[in-house]
N, C-alpha and C positions, 0 to 999 in steps of 0.2 A: 870756671865759677869765675863772674863779677862781684868781687870786693874792693866794696869803695870805703875810704876813710875820708871822715866830714870836714871838709878844709872850712875854719872860720878864725883863725889866728891865732887859736890858743892849746894849738896842738902841740905831743910829745910825738911828732906822724914821724920823723925818719925811723927812730927807733925801733915803732910797730912796722912799720912799710919793712925793712930787714929782718924782722921776728918771722912776717909772714911768707918773704924769701926764702930764708931756712927751710920753712913747709912746702918749699914746690908752687905756691902761688904767687901770682902777681897782684897789689892792692895799687887802685889810684886813690888819687885826692881828688875832690871834688865840694864844690858848693852849688850847684847845678841840681835844682829840688828834681830833675827828670832824670837827672846821670842816679842819682842818691834812690830815687824809685825801682830803677829798671836794677838794680845792684842784687847779687843773689844776698849776699851778708854785708850788715853797715854797723860801722866803725865810729864811735862819738869819744872822740881821745879828752882829753883836755890838761892843761894846766898854767895855773895859774889865780885870778882873784874871781868868784862867781860873779858879782857885780858887772864887773866889764863881760865878764864875757858872756853873757844872759844878751847885753845891752847889743855884742856882736850877732848877736842868734836872729835877734830882735832886727837888727838895722837887716838883714839878709833874708830875713821870712823866713830861717829854719827853726826859729820857734814852732813855727803852725805844720812845718814837712815833718820833724820827726816826729810828735806823737803818733801821727796818724801814719806811718809804715806798717806794714805787711810782713815783713822780710824779717829772719832774726836782725838784732840789733844790740851790739855789744859798746855800753859806755865804760869808760876806762876812770877812776881816779873824778878828777871835776866832770870828769862828760855824767858819771854814774849820779854824784851830787845834785846836779841841775836838771837829772829826769824826776828827782822827786818835789815835792809839793813846793817845799820850802830851804833857802838854808840862811843861817843865822851870820853868814859871810855877807856883807856889804845889806844885809838887811831886802835877802832877794828871793821874788819869786821863781819858783824851777816850773818843769815842765808839768809834772804833776802824773809823768808814768806813773812812779813808785808812791804807794800810799805811805809817806816817810816825810818828816824834817830834821834837817843838818844842822848839828849844834856845835860850838867850840870846845876843846877838852878844855876841861877848866886847869887849875896851877900844880893839883897836883900830880901831875908829870912832863916829862920837859917836852915845850910843844915846839915844833913841828915833832911828830913822829917820824926818824926816820933809820929806812935800817928794816931788816928781816924780822919775821913778825909769823907765826904761826897760823895756819885756818885751819878750824875744827869743826864739829858740824856739818859737817859736808852732807846736802840734800839734794842734790839732783845731776841727770844724765850728765850735766855742762863738767861735775866733776868724778867723769868715770877713770878710772887709773890713776887717781891721785888718791896718798894715802890718807885716811886725816890725820893733823899734827903737821904739816907739811911747812916748809918757810915761803917766803913768798914776798916780794919787796916793796916798800912803801914809804911813802912822803907825802904827809897831810895834817893839819892844823885841825879838817872838820871832820864829824865821823856823824856817821849815820845809828839811833839807835837800834837797838832790837827792835826788829815790827815782823809785820806777817809776812812781808816779799819775803825776807833773809833765808836763803841757801848758804851761806857759810860765817862764821863767828869768828871774830877775833878778839882779845885781851891785850884791854892797854890803860889800867889806871881803870877804864872799864870793860864788860862784855859790849862789843857793837858790831852790827851787821858788817860784815865785809864783804859778803856777794848777794845780789837781790835778782831777784825772776819774777816778774808777771806777764801771760803772756808771750812773747816774741821778743821780751823786753830783757837781756840781763843786764847787770852791773858789778863791776866791782874796784873795790877801792884801792888793790894793791894794784901794781903795773906787771901784768905779764907778759911783757917785754923783758922787763928785769929782770925776771922769777927763774933763771937759771931753766930749770928739765920740767919744773913743774909747771913754769908760767907757758911753756912749749907747748906742755900736755891741754892746758885748759883753750890754751888758741886754741889746738886743732880739735879740738873737742866742739869748738864753738864754731869751724870750718865743718863739721861732721853736720850739725843741727838742719834734721826736718832735710837732710841729702837722702834722693831716692834709687 
């Protein structure tokens, strides 16, 4: 299986590579559109600030490539947020894959949210063998309000969408590669998607 992690200079890439290696697969990094299109599975990571990350995607033309991909694609953290319509962070227009806008947590909670929190309302094969209420690891100041593409929810001051799904696109706000056995199971489920 060919697994490609999109390399655009905004990644938590090594820990994702190691997590996939622990599952018995090899993931390669690429910013090459053809290599990305040829992959069986694509992972779109993201750490950093939305505006500068989108500028990096635009400078490589990957902002045009990602929405046209046909295989399963997984956006992680900022990667998921960039797949939405818009982010308040840096007043950033996103890729428009998920019909949602990204908002900043208000000051009623400690920002950023750092640490372990629960995922509930699990609603997808993406969460096979994952219990409702399992804990995952999160680091973020911005969130996706509850929306139609939600397949999991987390509560932190507000209920928000912690995982999204539309067509062949999936997104998680948490870091599966840092979420112990639960994260490992979710990555395993993603790699199994549409494998015949």
